C-alpha positions in Angstrom: 0.0 0.2 -0.2 2.4 2.3 1.0 4.3 1.9 -2.5 1.3 2.2 -4.5 1.0 5.5 -2.8 4.2 6.8 -3.2 3.6 6.0 -6.8 0.4 7.5 -7.1 1.8 10.6 -5.3 4.6 10.0 -8.2 2.1 10.6 -11.1 0.1 13.3 -9.1 3.5 15.3 -9.5 3.5 14.7 -13.1 -0.2 16.3 -14.0 -0.5 18.8 -16.2 -3.2 21.1 -17.3 -4.1 20.4 -21.3 -6.8 22.6 -23.4 -9.0 21.4 -26.2 -9.6 23.8 -28.9 -13.3 25.0 -28.8 -13.8 25.8 -32.8 -16.5 27.1 -35.1 -15.9 26.5 -38.6 -15.8 29.7 -40.4 -12.5 31.6 -41.5 -12.0 34.1 -39.0 -12.0 37.9 -39.5 -8.6 38.7 -38.1 -5.8 37.3 -40.4 -3.6 36.1 -37.8 -6.3 34.9 -35.8 -5.6 31.1 -34.4 -7.3 28.5 -36.8 -6.9 25.0 -38.4 -6.9 24.8 -41.8 -8.0 27.6 -44.4 -6.0 30.6 -45.5 -2.5 31.6 -44.0 -1.7 35.4 -42.8 1.5 35.7 -45.7 4.0 38.5 -44.5 4.9 41.1 -46.8 7.5 39.6 -48.9 7.0 36.0 -48.2 5.9 32.9 -50.2 3.7 30.5 -49.4 6.0 27.5 -48.0 6.5 25.0 -50.5 7.2 21.0 -50.0 11.0 20.2 -50.8 10.3 17.1 -52.1 7.2 18.2 -54.9 8.0 21.7 -55.0 4.3 21.7 -54.5 2.7 24.6 -52.1 2.2 22.6 -48.4 -1.0 22.5 -46.3 -1.7 24.8 -44.1 -3.0 22.9 -40.7 -2.6 25.0 -37.8 -2.3 28.7 -37.2 -1.6 30.0 -33.3 -0.7 33.1 -32.1 0.4 33.1 -29.3 -1.7 36.2 -27.9 -4.4 33.6 -28.1 -2.5 30.9 -25.8 -3.5 30.6 -22.0 -1.6 32.5 -19.3 -0.1 29.3 -18.7 1.2 28.6 -22.0 2.5 32.2 -23.3 4.6 32.1 -19.8 6.0 29.1 -21.0 5.7 29.6 -25.0 5.7 33.6 -25.4 2.7 35.8 -25.9 3.7 37.4 -29.1 4.1 36.0 -32.7 2.3 33.5 -35.1 3.1 29.7 -35.8 2.0 28.1 -38.7 2.5 24.4 -39.4 2.7 23.3 -42.8 2.7 19.5 -43.7 2.9 17.9 -47.3 0.1 15.6 -48.1 1.5 14.1 -51.6 2.5 11.0 -52.1 4.7 8.6 -49.5 7.9 10.2 -50.8 7.0 14.2 -49.5 4.7 12.8 -46.3 7.9 13.7 -43.8 7.3 12.0 -40.7 10.7 13.5 -39.2 11.1 16.8 -37.3 12.5 19.5 -40.0 12.1 17.5 -42.8 11.7 18.0 -46.2 7.8 18.1 -46.2 6.8 19.9 -43.0 7.7 23.3 -41.8 6.9 25.2 -39.2 7.0 29.1 -39.6 7.0 32.0 -36.8 5.8 35.3 -38.0 6.0 38.4 -35.6 2.9 40.0 -34.1 4.4 43.1 -35.8 4.7 41.6 -39.6 2.9 43.3 -41.8 1.3 41.2 -44.5 -2.3 39.5 -45.8 -4.1 36.5 -45.7 -3.2 34.6 -49.0 -6.4 32.2 -50.6 -4.4 30.3 -53.2 -3.8 27.0 -51.9 -6.1 26.6 -49.0 -7.0 23.2 -48.9 -8.7 22.2 -45.3 -11.8 23.3 -44.4 -11.5 26.5 -42.0 -12.1 26.1 -37.9 -11.7 29.0 -35.9 -10.2 28.8 -32.7 -12.6 30.9 -30.2 -11.5 29.8 -27.0 -9.4 27.4 -24.6 -11.4 24.3 -22.9 -9.2 23.4 -19.8 -8.7 19.7 -19.2 -6.6 19.7 -15.7 -5.0 15.9 -14.9 -3.3 15.5 -18.7 -0.5 12.6 -17.8 2.3 11.0 -20.0 2.2 8.1 -21.6 3.5 4.6 -20.0 6.6 5.1 -22.0 7.7 8.3 -21.3 6.4 7.8 -17.6 8.2 5.0 -17.2 11.2 6.7 -17.3 10.8 9.4 -14.7 9.2 6.6 -12.0 11.1 3.7 -13.1 10.2 0.6 -15.0 9.3 -1.4 -12.1 6.6 0.4 -11.8 5.5 0.2 -15.4 2.3 -2.0 -15.1 0.6 0.4 -12.1 1.0 3.3 -14.3 -2.5 4.8 -15.2 -2.5 5.6 -18.9 -4.3 8.6 -19.0 -2.9 11.0 -21.6 -5.9 13.0 -23.5 -5.8 12.2 -27.3 -6.9 14.5 -30.4 -6.1 17.8 -30.6 -5.0 19.3 -27.7 -2.7 22.7 -26.6 0.0 21.4 -23.7 -0.6 18.7 -21.5 1.6 15.5 -22.6 2.4 14.5 -26.2 0.4 11.4 -27.0 3.4 9.7 -28.1 2.3 6.6 -30.5 5.7 5.3 -30.5 8.8 6.4 -28.4 9.2 9.6 -26.7 10.6 11.6 -29.7 11.4 15.2 -28.4 13.6 17.0 -31.4 16.6 18.8 -30.6 16.7 22.5 -31.4 19.3 22.8 -34.8 20.5 26.1 -33.1 21.5 25.5 -30.0 21.4 21.9 -28.9 18.5 21.9 -26.4 15.7 19.3 -26.0 12.6 21.3 -27.7 9.4 21.1 -25.9 6.0 19.8 -26.6 3.5 22.3 -27.5 0.4 21.3 -29.1 -0.9 18.2 -30.6 -2.8 17.7 -34.0 -4.4 14.2 -34.0 -5.3 12.4 -37.0 -8.8 13.3 -38.2 -9.8 15.5 -35.6 -10.2 19.2 -36.5 -8.1 18.5 -39.8 -9.3 16.3 -42.5 -6.3 14.1 -42.1 -4.7 11.0 -41.7 -0.9 10.7 -40.6 -0.4 7.2 -41.8 -1.9 4.4 -40.0 -4.0 6.5 -37.7 -1.0 8.8 -36.6 -0.6 11.9 -34.2 1.7 14.3 -34.8 3.3 17.4 -32.3 4.8 20.6 -32.8 7.6 21.3 -30.4 9.4 24.3 -29.7 13.0 25.3 -28.1 13.1 26.6 -24.6 15.9 29.2 -25.8 15.5 30.3 -29.3 11.1 31.0 -29.5 11.2 31.1 -33.0 13.0 27.9 -33.3 9.3 25.1 -34.2 9.6 21.6 -34.9 6.5 19.4 -36.2 6.6 15.2 -36.6 4.5 12.6 -36.2 4.2 8.9 -35.8 2.1 6.0 -36.2 1.1 2.5 -35.4 
């Protein structure tokens, strides 16, 4: 009983808040607003990101305005600027699952940047993110939790990792724990947002895979996207 209590206490210490997006199926009036799909804000002088393999324009999966995030997340990830996740939905050669791959990119745009919305290559139906529903008690996956509480406790770890699209909390790793390293400073990047298969974006990553946006803790403008499936 004492052992179980200590394990439960350790797990309680690992719990994090997560936020599920509250969406409405329309293109928001503000070009810099948070949303899934739709048309991105493109800064003056910039162009729609293209796939390094097929050279076609990639698809906008997520545009996240950091000023729209809950305060807890702003303190960790910043409170100004746009984070845009692009991924190529071409053939298998384009469908990069690794961070910093040829077929995906996460763009950081300073809040003050001038520009306009670009509808020329919009693919997915827009869903405006109009708020966040807090979900307390998001726990790490068994694989990640085992590394923290020891392999001897693996069978006693409840898997309560929230699936679906979400902000914060813990990544719902499909396979192993896969935090990339920042190519600029070498630091382990921190999880920011989860994009799951066929939730708010009508796309499946491989065989029911799950994708994650990560950010360098030192250089907030260095971000990555990667996904894995069974």
